[in-house]
MIDOSE-1310 file (N, C-alpha, C; in nm, 2 decimals, decimal comma, always signed):
residues 171
xxxx	-3,76/+0,25/-0,95/-3,64/+0,28/-1,04/-3,63/+0,43/-1,00; -3,50/+0,50/-0,99/-3,47/+0,59/-1,01/-3,50/+0,69/-1,09; -3,60/+0,81/-1,09/-3,66/+0,88/-1,17/-3,53/+0,95/-1,27; -3,44/+0,98/-1,24/-3,34/+0,99/-1,36/-3,35/+0,90/-1,47
xxxx	-3,32/+0,76/-1,47/-3,26/+0,64/-1,53/-3,41/+0,65/-1,63; -3,37/+0,58/-1,72/-3,50/+0,59/-1,88/-3,38/+0,43/-1,90; -3,49/+0,36/-1,86/-3,43/+0,18/-1,89/-3,31/+0,16/-1,75; -3,18/+0,10/-1,82/-3,10/+0,11/-1,73/-2,99/+0,20/-1,71
xxxx	-3,02/+0,31/-1,80/-2,93/+0,44/-1,81/-2,95/+0,57/-1,78; -2,91/+0,66/-1,79/-2,96/+0,80/-1,76/-2,94/+0,86/-1,85; -2,98/+1,00/-1,92/-2,94/+1,06/-2,00/-2,77/+1,12/-1,96; -2,71/+1,15/-2,07/-2,59/+1,20/-2,06/-2,57/+1,36/-2,04
xxxx	-2,47/+1,39/-1,94/-2,44/+1,54/-1,91/-2,34/+1,52/-1,93; -2,27/+1,67/-1,96/-2,10/+1,70/-1,92/-2,07/+1,68/-1,80; -1,96/+1,64/-1,79/-1,90/+1,62/-1,66/-1,79/+1,75/-1,64; -1,85/+1,80/-1,46/-1,82/+1,91/-1,39/-1,71/+1,86/-1,32
xxxx	-1,61/+1,84/-1,31/-1,53/+1,79/-1,20/-1,48/+1,89/-1,10; -1,54/+1,85/-0,95/-1,49/+1,95/-0,85/-1,35/+1,99/-0,84; -1,35/+2,02/-0,76/-1,23/+2,11/-0,73/-1,10/+2,00/-0,70; -0,99/+2,00/-0,76/-0,91/+1,86/-0,68/-0,83/+1,94/-0,54
xxxx	-0,81/+1,86/-0,43/-0,72/+1,90/-0,33/-0,61/+1,80/-0,34; -0,53/+1,89/-0,29/-0,36/+1,82/-0,23/-0,36/+1,80/-0,09; -0,37/+1,67/-0,07/-0,32/+1,58/+0,10/-0,21/+1,56/+0,13; -0,15/+1,61/+0,21/+0,02/+1,54/+0,24/+0,00/+1,45/+0,35
xxxx	+0,07/+1,30/+0,34/+0,04/+1,24/+0,42/+0,18/+1,18/+0,49; +0,20/+1,15/+0,63/+0,34/+1,11/+0,64/+0,29/+1,02/+0,74; +0,34/+0,88/+0,70/+0,36/+0,78/+0,84/+0,42/+0,66/+0,79; +0,43/+0,58/+0,89/+0,53/+0,43/+0,85/+0,44/+0,34/+0,88
xxxx	+0,49/+0,20/+0,77/+0,43/+0,13/+0,78/+0,54/+0,01/+0,85; +0,48/-0,07/+0,92/+0,58/-0,21/+0,97/+0,51/-0,33/+0,92; +0,61/-0,40/+0,83/+0,60/-0,54/+0,77/+0,65/-0,62/+0,85; +0,58/-0,74/+0,87/+0,63/-0,80/+0,98/+0,64/-0,96/+0,97
xxxx	+0,72/-1,02/+0,92/+0,71/-1,16/+0,85/+0,73/-1,26/+0,97; +0,85/-1,23/+1,05/+0,87/-1,31/+1,19/+0,79/-1,33/+1,25; +0,84/-1,38/+1,40/+0,75/-1,38/+1,52/+0,61/-1,47/+1,51; +0,57/-1,45/+1,64/+0,40/-1,48/+1,66/+0,29/-1,44/+1,63
xxxx	+0,35/-1,28/+1,59/+0,20/-1,21/+1,55/+0,26/-1,14/+1,42; +0,28/-1,20/+1,33/+0,31/-1,14/+1,16/+0,23/-1,06/+1,13; +0,27/-0,95/+1,03/+0,17/-0,87/+0,95/+0,17/-0,86/+0,85; +0,25/-0,99/+0,80/+0,23/-1,03/+0,65/+0,23/-1,19/+0,67
xxxx	+0,18/-1,26/+0,58/+0,21/-1,39/+0,57/+0,22/-1,44/+0,46; +0,30/-1,54/+0,43/+0,34/-1,61/+0,32/+0,25/-1,67/+0,25; +0,15/-1,67/+0,14/+0,03/-1,76/+0,09/+0,05/-1,83/-0,02; +0,23/-1,81/-0,13/+0,21/-1,88/-0,21/+0,36/-1,86/-0,20
xxxx	+0,44/-1,96/-0,26/+0,60/-1,98/-0,24/+0,64/-2,07/-0,40; +0,71/-2,07/-0,44/+0,79/-2,14/-0,52/+0,81/-2,29/-0,51; +0,80/-2,39/-0,58/+0,87/-2,49/-0,56/+1,00/-2,55/-0,65; +1,04/-2,46/-0,68/+1,15/-2,50/-0,71/+1,27/-2,36/-0,70
xxxx	+1,40/-2,41/-0,71/+1,50/-2,30/-0,69/+1,52/-2,19/-0,76; +1,55/-2,09/-0,71/+1,53/-1,92/-0,77/+1,66/-1,85/-0,69; +1,68/-1,75/-0,76/+1,83/-1,67/-0,72/+1,82/-1,62/-0,59; +1,69/-1,61/-0,56/+1,68/-1,57/-0,39/+1,64/-1,65/-0,26
xxxx	+1,65/-1,79/-0,36/+1,62/-1,87/-0,21/+1,62/-1,88/-0,11; +1,76/-1,81/-0,05/+1,80/-1,80/+0,08/+1,75/-1,68/+0,17; +1,63/-1,60/+0,07/+1,57/-1,52/+0,14/+1,47/-1,53/+0,18; +1,37/-1,43/+0,31/+1,24/-1,48/+0,32/+1,17/-1,46/+0,23
xxxx	+1,15/-1,38/+0,12/+1,04/-1,38/-0,02/+1,17/-1,38/-0,14; +1,14/-1,51/-0,15/+1,25/-1,54/-0,30/+1,11/-1,53/-0,41; +1,15/-1,51/-0,52/+1,10/-1,47/-0,63/+1,00/-1,56/-0,65; +0,88/-1,49/-0,65/+0,74/-1,59/-0,68/+0,72/-1,56/-0,53
xxxx	+0,70/-1,53/-0,48/+0,63/-1,56/-0,30/+0,55/-1,45/-0,31; +0,39/-1,50/-0,24/+0,30/-1,39/-0,22/+0,24/-1,39/-0,08; +0,21/-1,27/-0,07/+0,23/-1,21/+0,11/+0,10/-1,16/+0,12; +0,02/-1,17/+0,21/-0,11/-1,14/+0,24/-0,05/-1,02/+0,38
xxxx	-0,09/-0,88/+0,36/-0,08/-0,83/+0,48/-0,17/-0,72/+0,50; -0,16/-0,73/+0,66/-0,23/-0,64/+0,72/-0,11/-0,58/+0,82; -0,08/-0,43/+0,77/+0,00/-0,43/+0,79/-0,01/-0,29/+0,92; +0,04/-0,25/+1,01/+0,02/-0,11/+1,07/+0,06/-0,01/+1,02
xxxx	-0,03/+0,13/+1,03/+0,05/+0,21/+1,01/+0,07/+0,34/+1,15; +0,14/+0,37/+1,12/+0,19/+0,46/+1,27/+0,23/+0,62/+1,21; +0,21/+0,64/+1,36/+0,25/+0,78/+1,34/+0,41/+0,82/+1,31; +0,46/+0,74/+1,40/+0,61/+0,69/+1,43/+0,69/+0,59/+1,40
xxxx	+0,81/+0,58/+1,37/+0,86/+0,44/+1,34/+0,87/+0,32/+1,42; +0,79/+0,35/+1,60/+0,77/+0,26/+1,67/+0,65/+0,24/+1,65; +0,63/+0,09/+1,68/+0,49/+0,09/+1,68/+0,42/+0,13/+1,79; +0,41/+0,20/+1,89/+0,35/+0,20/+2,04/+0,34/+0,43/+1,99
xxxx	+0,40/+0,45/+1,85/+0,37/+0,59/+1,85/+0,26/+0,62/+1,79; +0,11/+0,54/+1,79/+0,01/+0,58/+1,75/-0,05/+0,46/+1,62; -0,10/+0,36/+1,63/-0,18/+0,31/+1,47/-0,29/+0,46/+1,44; -0,25/+0,50/+1,31/-0,34/+0,54/+1,21/-0,39/+0,49/+1,15
xxxx	-0,34/+0,35/+1,08/-0,45/+0,30/+1,01/-0,35/+0,17/+0,95; -0,42/+0,09/+0,82/-0,36/-0,04/+0,79/-0,32/-0,02/+0,65; -0,21/-0,12/+0,62/-0,20/-0,12/+0,43/-0,23/-0,30/+0,42; -0,41/-0,35/+0,41/-0,42/-0,47/+0,35/-0,39/-0,48/+0,20
xxxx	-0,35/-0,59/+0,18/-0,35/-0,64/+0,02/-0,22/-0,74/+0,00; -0,19/-0,71/-0,07/-0,09/-0,83/-0,11/+0,02/-0,76/-0,18; +0,14/-0,84/-0,15/+0,26/-0,81/-0,18/+0,34/-0,95/-0,30; +0,35/-0,95/-0,39/+0,46/-1,05/-0,48/+0,58/-1,00/-0,48
xxxx	+0,68/-1,12/-0,44/+0,84/-1,08/-0,48/+0,82/-1,10/-0,66; +0,88/-1,03/-0,74/+0,88/-1,03/-0,88/+1,01/-0,99/-0,94; +1,13/-0,97/-0,89/+1,24/-0,95/-0,93/+1,34/-1,06/-0,95; +1,34/-1,09/-1,04/+1,48/-1,20/-1,07/+1,62/-1,15/-1,05
xxxx	+1,65/-1,03/-1,07/+1,75/-0,96/-1,06/+1,80/-0,92/-0,96; +1,70/-0,81/-0,93/+1,71/-0,78/-0,75/+1,58/-0,77/-0,68; +1,58/-0,76/-0,57/+1,49/-0,78/-0,49/+1,37/-0,67/-0,50; +1,24/-0,71/-0,57/+1,14/-0,62/-0,60/+1,02/-0,66/-0,57
xxxx	+0,94/-0,60/-0,51/+0,79/-0,68/-0,49/+0,68/-0,56/-0,57; +0,57/-0,64/-0,61/+0,50/-0,54/-0,65/+0,36/-0,56/-0,55; +0,32/-0,43/-0,53/+0,26/-0,39/-0,40/+0,08/-0,41/-0,46; -0,02/-0,44/-0,39/-0,12/-0,40/-0,39/-0,21/-0,39/-0,29
xxxx	-0,20/-0,26/-0,27/-0,23/-0,26/-0,11/-0,38/-0,13/-0,09; -0,43/-0,17/-0,03/-0,59/-0,05/+0,02/-0,52/+0,01/+0,14; -0,46/+0,18/+0,16/-0,39/+0,19/+0,28/-0,56/+0,27/+0,37; -0,59/+0,23/+0,47/-0,73/+0,27/+0,53/-0,68/+0,31/+0,65
xxxx	-0,69/+0,45/+0,63/-0,72/+0,50/+0,76/-0,81/+0,51/+0,89; -0,79/+0,47/+0,97/-0,89/+0,47/+1,11/-0,90/+0,55/+1,24; -0,81/+0,65/+1,21/-0,80/+0,77/+1,32/-0,82/+0,94/+1,24; -0,81/+1,02/+1,30/-0,84/+1,18/+1,26/-0,93/+1,21/+1,17
xxxx	-0,88/+1,29/+1,08/-0,99/+1,37/+0,98/-0,98/+1,28/+0,84; -0,95/+1,15/+0,85/-0,94/+1,03/+0,76/-0,98/+0,93/+0,79; -1,03/+0,93/+0,88/-1,10/+0,79/+0,94/-1,19/+0,73/+0,84; -1,21/+0,60/+0,82/-1,28/+0,54/+0,71/-1,24/+0,57/+0,59
xxxx	-1,14/+0,61/+0,54/-1,12/+0,69/+0,40/-0,98/+0,60/+0,37; -0,96/+0,57/+0,21/-0,83/+0,48/+0,20/-0,77/+0,56/+0,08; -0,64/+0,47/+0,04/-0,61/+0,52/-0,10/-0,55/+0,39/-0,11; -0,58/+0,34/-0,25/-0,53/+0,24/-0,34/-0,40/+0,23/-0,40
xxxx	-0,28/+0,15/-0,35/-0,17/+0,15/-0,42/-0,14/+0,01/-0,54; -0,10/+0,06/-0,62/-0,08/-0,04/-0,72/+0,06/-0,05/-0,79; +0,15/-0,06/-0,73/+0,28/-0,05/-0,82/+0,41/-0,15/-0,76; +0,54/-0,12/-0,83/+0,62/-0,23/-0,81/+0,74/-0,09/-0,69
xxxx	+0,80/-0,17/-0,62/+0,87/-0,11/-0,53/+1,00/-0,20/-0,51; +1,08/-0,13/-0,59/+1,28/-0,19/-0,58/+1,31/-0,20/-0,44; +1,29/-0,28/-0,35/+1,29/-0,25/-0,20/+1,43/-0,22/-0,18; +1,54/-0,24/-0,28/+1,73/-0,25/-0,22/+1,74/-0,11/-0,30
xxxx	+1,63/-0,01/-0,33/+1,66/+0,14/-0,37/+1,67/+0,20/-0,22; +1,76/+0,31/-0,22/+1,70/+0,43/-0,11/+1,57/+0,48/-0,10; +1,50/+0,52/-0,24/+1,37/+0,58/-0,19/+1,35/+0,56/-0,33; +1,18/+0,50/-0,31/+1,10/+0,45/-0,44/+0,98/+0,53/-0,45
xxxx	+0,91/+0,52/-0,51/+0,83/+0,54/-0,56/+0,71/+0,48/-0,59; +0,57/+0,51/-0,52/+0,46/+0,45/-0,59/+0,39/+0,47/-0,60; +0,25/+0,45/-0,73/+0,16/+0,50/-0,77/+0,04/+0,45/-0,70; -0,07/+0,56/-0,67/-0,17/+0,57/-0,62/-0,29/+0,59/-0,70
xxxx	-0,36/+0,49/-0,74/-0,41/+0,47/-0,84/-0,55/+0,48/-0,82; -0,62/+0,55/-0,68/-0,76/+0,56/-0,65/-0,76/+0,54/-0,49; -0,91/+0,54/-0,47/-0,94/+0,61/-0,29/-1,09/+0,58/-0,31; -1,10/+0,60/-0,15/-1,23/+0,57/-0,13/-1,26/+0,67/-0,05
xxxx	-1,39/+0,72/+0,05/-1,42/+0,83/+0,16/-1,38/+0,97/+0,07; -1,28/+1,02/+0,19/-1,27/+1,16/+0,15/-1,12/+1,14/+0,01; -1,09/+1,05/+0,00/-1,01/+1,05/-0,09/-1,07/+0,94/-0,25; -1,19/+0,97/-0,24/-1,22/+0,94/-0,39/-1,18/+1,01/-0,49
xxxx	-1,17/+0,93/-0,62/-1,09/+0,97/-0,71/-0,96/+0,99/-0,72; -0,91/+0,92/-0,61/-0,78/+0,99/-0,55/-0,67/+0,94/-0,66; -0,58/+1,03/-0,73/-0,43/+0,98/-0,78/-0,31/+1,05/-0,72; -0,19/+0,98/-0,76/-0,07/+1,06/-0,68/+0,06/+0,95/-0,65
xxxx	+0,11/+0,98/-0,55/+0,21/+0,91/-0,53/+0,29/+0,89/-0,42; +0,34/+0,78/-0,33/+0,38/+0,74/-0,19/+0,55/+0,76/-0,21; +0,65/+0,79/-0,13/+0,73/+0,84/-0,15/+0,80/+0,75/-0,05; +0,88/+0,62/-0,05/+0,90/+0,51/+0,10/+1,06/+0,54/+0,05
xxxx	+1,07/+0,51/+0,22/+1,23/+0,51/+0,23/+1,20/+0,42/+0,32; +1,31/+0,32/+0,34/+1,32/+0,18/+0,45/+1,41/+0,27/+0,57; +1,31/+0,26/+0,66/+1,38/+0,32/+0,78/+1,46/+0,21/+0,87; +1,42/+0,09/+0,87/+1,47/-0,03/+0,92/+1,42/-0,17/+0,84
xxxx	+1,56/-0,26/+0,82/+1,52/-0,36/+0,79/+1,61/-0,50/+0,82; +1,55/-0,57/+0,82/+1,64/-0,73/+0,88/+1,64/-0,80/+0,76; +1,75/-0,82/+0,71/+1,75/-0,97/+0,57/+1,73/-1,06/+0,59; +1,76/-1,12/+0,67/+1,75/-1,26/+0,75/+1,60/-1,28/+0,82
xxxx	+1,55/-1,19/+0,86/+1,39/-1,19/+0,91/+1,27/-1,17/+0,79; +1,31/-1,08/+0,71/+1,23/-0,98/+0,64/+1,17/-0,90/+0,71; +1,17/-0,85/+0,84/+1,11/-0,75/+0,87/+1,16/-0,58/+0,87; +1,05/-0,56/+0,85/+1,08/-0,38/+0,81/+1,01/-0,30/+0,83
xxxx	+1,07/-0,19/+0,85/+1,00/-0,06/+0,87/+1,00/+0,06/+0,81; +0,92/+0,11/+0,70/+0,91/+0,20/+0,62/+0,87/+0,36/+0,63; +0,92/+0,47/+0,59/+0,87/+0,55/+0,61/+0,82/+0,62/+0,46; +0,69/+0,65/+0,45/+0,62/+0,69/+0,38/+0,57/+0,85/+0,36
xxxx	+0,62/+0,92/+0,25/+0,57/+1,06/+0,24/+0,47/+1,02/+0,10; +0,34/+1,09/+0,15/+0,20/+1,06/+0,04/+0,20/+1,19/+0,00; +0,16/+1,23/-0,14/+0,09/+1,31/-0,19/-0,01/+1,27/-0,28; -0,13/+1,28/-0,24/-0,26/+1,28/-0,28/-0,36/+1,38/-0,34
xxx	-0,40/+1,35/-0,48/-0,46/+1,46/-0,53/-0,63/+1,40/-0,56; -0,67/+1,47/-0,48/-0,84/+1,41/-0,49/-0,95/+1,51/-0,49; -1,08/+1,43/-0,48/-1,16/+1,58/-0,51/-1,21/+1,61/-0,35
C-alpha cells in the first residue's frame, strides 16, 4: 500500500494547480468515406427513411474514424497524428455531426499526447467551433476549442478535408 494512503484514500490537501499553458495548433484532417482505404467506416445506419437518405451519412448514421492529421491540406504534406473515435449524424433539419474524438499526435513536440473533443459539428456552416474537453500527455487537463473550416468536400461521396485551428489550455 502506498505510504500516503490510509485504507482506500489519502488525507485531503488543498489543490494548488500548476500554471496554465496555451498552445496553438494548426493542421488538417482527412475524413475519407469512399474508396478502397477509407478513414471513416459506417458502423450503424437507420433502417427507415430519413430527411437525408440520399447523402452518404443520413440522420442516425454512426461512423468509426481513424482520420490522418496533416501539416497541410495534402496527405503528402506530412502526417502529425490521427483523429480516432466516432461521429454520428444527428441533424434532422441540417447536416450536423456529433464528434467524439481523440486527436492523437505522433510527431514532434507533442508526440504521444492527445486532445479529447466532444462537440456538435454543423458541417454546412463555414466555420464551426468544437469543444476540447480533456487530454493526456502534455495536454493533461486540457480545455479549449477547435475552429474548423471545410477546405474541401465532395457531397456525393462524403469525403472531406477540414482545416483546424486549435487553442488548447493545459498544464
